[in-house]
C-alpha positions in Angstrom: -23.4 -18.0 -13.5 -26.3 -18.6 -10.7 -27.3 -15.8 -8.6 -29.0 -17.2 -6.0 -25.7 -19.3 -5.3 -23.4 -16.5 -5.4 -22.8 -13.6 -2.3 -24.6 -10.3 -2.5 -22.6 -8.9 0.3 -18.8 -9.1 0.8 -16.9 -7.9 3.8 -13.7 -6.9 4.0 -11.3 -4.6 5.6 -7.5 -4.4 7.3 -6.8 -7.8 9.4 -7.9 -6.9 13.0 -10.6 -4.5 12.3 -13.9 -6.1 13.1 -14.6 -8.2 10.1 -14.9 -11.5 13.0 -17.4 -10.2 14.8 -18.9 -8.8 11.7 -19.3 -11.8 10.4 -21.0 -13.8 13.3 -23.1 -10.6 13.7 -24.6 -10.5 10.5 -24.6 -14.2 9.6 -27.0 -14.6 13.1 -29.7 -12.4 11.2 -32.6 -15.1 10.0 -32.7 -13.1 6.6 -28.9 -14.1 6.1 -26.9 -16.8 5.3 -23.0 -16.4 5.9 -20.3 -19.0 4.2 -19.6 -21.6 7.0 -16.1 -20.8 5.7 -15.9 -17.3 6.8 -13.0 -16.3 4.9 -12.6 -18.5 1.4 -10.2 -16.5 0.1 -11.4 -17.8 -3.5 -10.5 -14.5 -5.2 -7.3 -13.7 -3.6 -4.5 -12.8 -5.9 -2.4 -15.9 -5.8 -3.1 -19.3 -4.4 -1.9 -19.9 -0.8 -2.5 -21.8 2.1 -6.0 -20.8 2.7 -7.5 -21.2 -0.6 -5.4 -24.2 -2.0 -8.5 -26.5 -2.3 -10.6 -23.3 -3.9 -9.3 -20.9 -5.7 -10.3 -19.0 -8.9 -6.7 -19.9 -10.5 -7.4 -23.3 -10.6 -11.0 -24.2 -9.8 -14.2 -23.0 -11.8 -17.1 -20.7 -10.1 -18.9 -24.0 -9.0 -16.2 -24.3 -6.1 -17.1 -21.0 -5.0 -20.5 -21.6 -5.4 -20.4 -24.4 -3.1 -19.6 -22.1 -0.1 -23.1 -20.8 -0.1 -25.3 -24.3 -0.7 -28.3 -23.7 1.3 -28.5 -20.1 1.2 -30.6 -19.6 -2.2 -33.1 -18.8 0.0 -31.4 -16.0 1.8 -32.1 -11.8 1.3 -28.2 -11.9 2.0 -25.3 -14.3 1.2 -21.7 -13.3 1.9 -18.8 -13.9 3.5 -15.8 -12.2 5.3 -12.6 -12.6 3.4 -10.9 -9.7 5.0 -8.0 -9.2 2.7 -10.1 -8.7 -0.3 -9.4 -5.2 0.2 -6.4 -5.8 -1.1 -6.8 -8.3 -3.4 -6.9 -6.9 -7.7 -8.4 -10.2 -8.7 -11.5 -9.9 -6.1 -12.0 -6.6 -7.3 -11.7 -7.2 -11.3 -14.1 -10.3 -10.8 -16.6 -8.9 -8.3 -17.0 -5.5 -10.5 -17.6 -7.8 -13.6 -20.9 -9.9 -12.5 -24.2 -9.2 -13.7 -25.4 -8.8 -9.9 -22.5 -6.9 -8.4 -22.5 -7.7 -4.4 -22.3 -4.8 -1.7 -18.8 -4.2 -0.2 -18.5 -3.7 3.4 -15.0 -2.6 4.1 -13.8 -2.4 8.2 -10.7 0.5 9.1 -9.1 0.7 12.4 -6.7 3.8 13.4 -3.5 2.5 11.4 -1.1 2.3 14.8 -4.0 0.3 16.8 -4.6 -2.2 13.6 -0.9 -2.8 13.0 0.3 -3.4 16.7 -3.0 -5.6 17.2 -1.6 -7.5 13.9 1.6 -8.0 15.2 0.6 -9.5 18.4 -1.8 -11.9 16.4 1.2 -12.8 14.7 3.8 -13.0 17.3 1.8 -14.3 20.0 -1.2 -16.3 18.6 -0.2 -17.7 15.4 3.0 -17.4 16.5 4.7 -16.7 12.7 6.6 -13.9 13.8 9.5 -13.6 16.2 10.7 -9.9 16.0 10.9 -6.9 17.9 7.8 -3.9 16.7 10.4 -1.5 15.2 11.6 -4.5 12.9 7.6 -5.5 12.3 6.6 -2.1 10.8 9.5 -1.9 8.5 7.9 -4.7 6.4 6.7 -3.5 3.1 3.4 -5.3 3.7 2.6 -3.4 6.8 3.1 0.0 5.2 0.8 -1.3 2.3 -1.9 -2.8 4.4 -2.5 0.5 6.5 -2.7 2.5 3.3 -6.7 2.2 3.4 -7.7 4.7 1.7 -5.6 3.7 -1.3 -7.4 0.8 -1.5 -10.8 2.0 -0.9 -10.8 4.3 -3.7 -9.7 1.4 -6.3 -13.0 -0.4 -5.2 -15.0 2.7 -5.4 -13.4 3.5 -8.9 -14.3 -0.5 -10.0 -18.3 -0.7 -8.3 -21.2 0.9 -8.9 -22.2 4.2 -6.3 -23.9 2.7 -3.6 -22.1 -0.6 -3.5 -19.0 0.5 -1.6 -19.6 1.4 2.3 -17.0 1.6 5.2 -17.2 1.7 8.8 -14.7 2.7 11.4 -13.8 -0.3 13.7 -13.8 2.2 16.7 -17.5 3.4 15.9 -18.5 -0.2 15.3 -17.2 -1.1 18.7 -18.9 1.9 20.8 -22.2 1.6 18.8 -22.4 -1.8 18.0 -26.6 -2.0 18.3 -26.7 1.8 16.1 -24.5 0.1 13.8 -25.4 -3.1 12.7 -28.7 -1.5 12.4 -27.1 1.2 9.8 -25.4 -2.2 7.9 -28.8 -4.0 7.9 -30.3 -1.1 6.4 -27.5 -1.0 3.7 -27.5 -4.8 2.7 -31.5 -4.6 2.6 -32.5 -6.7 5.7 -34.8 -6.1 8.8 -32.9 -3.9 11.6 -34.9 -4.2 14.0 -33.4 -7.5 14.8 -30.4 -6.2 16.4 -32.7 -4.3 19.0 -31.4 -6.0 22.4 -29.1 -8.4 20.3 -26.7 -10.2 22.5 -23.2 -9.1 21.1 -20.0 -10.5 22.0 -16.4 -9.4 20.8 -14.8 -12.3 18.6 -10.9 -12.7 17.5 -9.1 -10.8 20.2 -5.3 -10.7 20.0 -4.8 -13.5 22.9 -1.8 -15.4 23.7 -2.0 -19.2 22.2 -0.8 -22.1 24.5 -0.9 -24.9 21.9 -0.5 -24.0 18.2 -1.4 -27.3 17.0 -4.4 -27.3 18.6 -5.4 -23.5 17.4 -4.9 -24.8 13.9 -6.8 -27.6 14.3 -9.7 -25.5 15.6 -9.4 -23.2 12.7 -9.8 -26.2 10.3 -12.9 -27.7 12.3 -14.4 -23.9 12.4 -16.4 -24.1 9.1 -17.7 -27.6 10.2 -19.5 -26.3 13.4 -23.0 -24.4 12.9 -22.5 -20.3 14.3 -24.4 -20.9 17.6 -22.6 -24.1 18.7 -19.2 -22.4 17.9 -20.7 -19.3 20.1 -21.4 -22.2 22.9 -18.4 -23.5 22.9 -15.8 -20.5 22.3 -15.3 -19.8 26.3 -14.5 -23.4 26.6 -11.7 -23.4 24.0 -10.2 -20.2 25.1 -10.5 -21.3 28.8 -8.5 -24.2 27.8 -5.8 -22.9 25.2 -5.4 -19.3 25.9 -2.9 -17.7 27.6 -4.9 -14.4 28.1 -5.3 -11.3 26.4 -1.3 -10.1 25.2 -0.9 -6.7 27.1 0.8 -3.6 25.3 4.5 -3.5 26.3 5.9 -0.2 27.7 8.7 0.0 25.3 6.5 0.0 22.3 4.5 3.1 22.9 7.3 5.4 21.6 7.0 3.3 18.3 3.5 3.1 18.1 3.5 7.0 18.9 5.8 7.7 15.6 3.5 5.6 13.5 0.3 6.9 14.3 1.6 10.3 13.3 3.0 9.2 10.1 0.1 7.7 9.1 -2.3 10.5 10.2 -2.9 11.0 6.6 -5.1 8.0 6.1 -7.8 9.3 8.4 -8.3 12.2 6.3 -8.1 10.6 3.0 -10.9 8.2 3.9 -13.0 11.3 5.6 -12.4 12.9 1.8 -13.8 9.5 0.0 -16.6 9.4 2.2 -17.5 12.3 4.2 -19.6 10.1 6.5 -16.6 8.6 8.1 -16.7 9.2 11.7 -12.7 10.1 11.4 -13.0 12.1 15.4 -12.7 8.3 16.8 -9.4 7.8 15.6 
């Protein structure tokens, strides 16, 4: 295991909680190297369509180190597989490394996170075609918003000081301040984010062509971040049907869901007294 070829920071969290924005903003730092493939899924519990070409179940660690080739001299090397929050295999591997990475997890008020993910899957990736009431009955949805359960497992597995979490709502309302907090946590110069040109990534928009979108996802790791930033507005103009608006008929479902899962915020606050629950 070559420490200089492995990440020393890992970003995770529930889907639609800002990991894409954090990935691009952190990767822009001159002391940081972000894996060109944002989500490697290398340490996922199972082989899936995201990691079929490189995963811990079928490949050795050299395949993982390849994601960070070129970043050996960087102070920070990282990837951002959001789903690592839920993956037992990832937790077991990272906690057993001689030099354990620092973990960053992002969370969003459960009803807003769930609804954003629902709109993405229905209108962007088009993997589902069901009502919101049907969607929230899926077992994985219930598990994914039970944030504190998963965060505690990580905190129990990793050394003290190696797990931090931030709230999406706080992150997006105080971008510069939160990025400076994160920079200090991972050990790079926080002044880089003075007057940084922030941009929001991975919004839930309707996609006109699913095939074009899938092609874009395949090409993304091959395109330098600066060029991605320049091309994104053009791509969105060509293939976006605009931001998906909230459906009035979903309001009651969301209100009930928020009430039912209000305990999650309190549980996060118990695990981390600094968690900004007031933003929820």
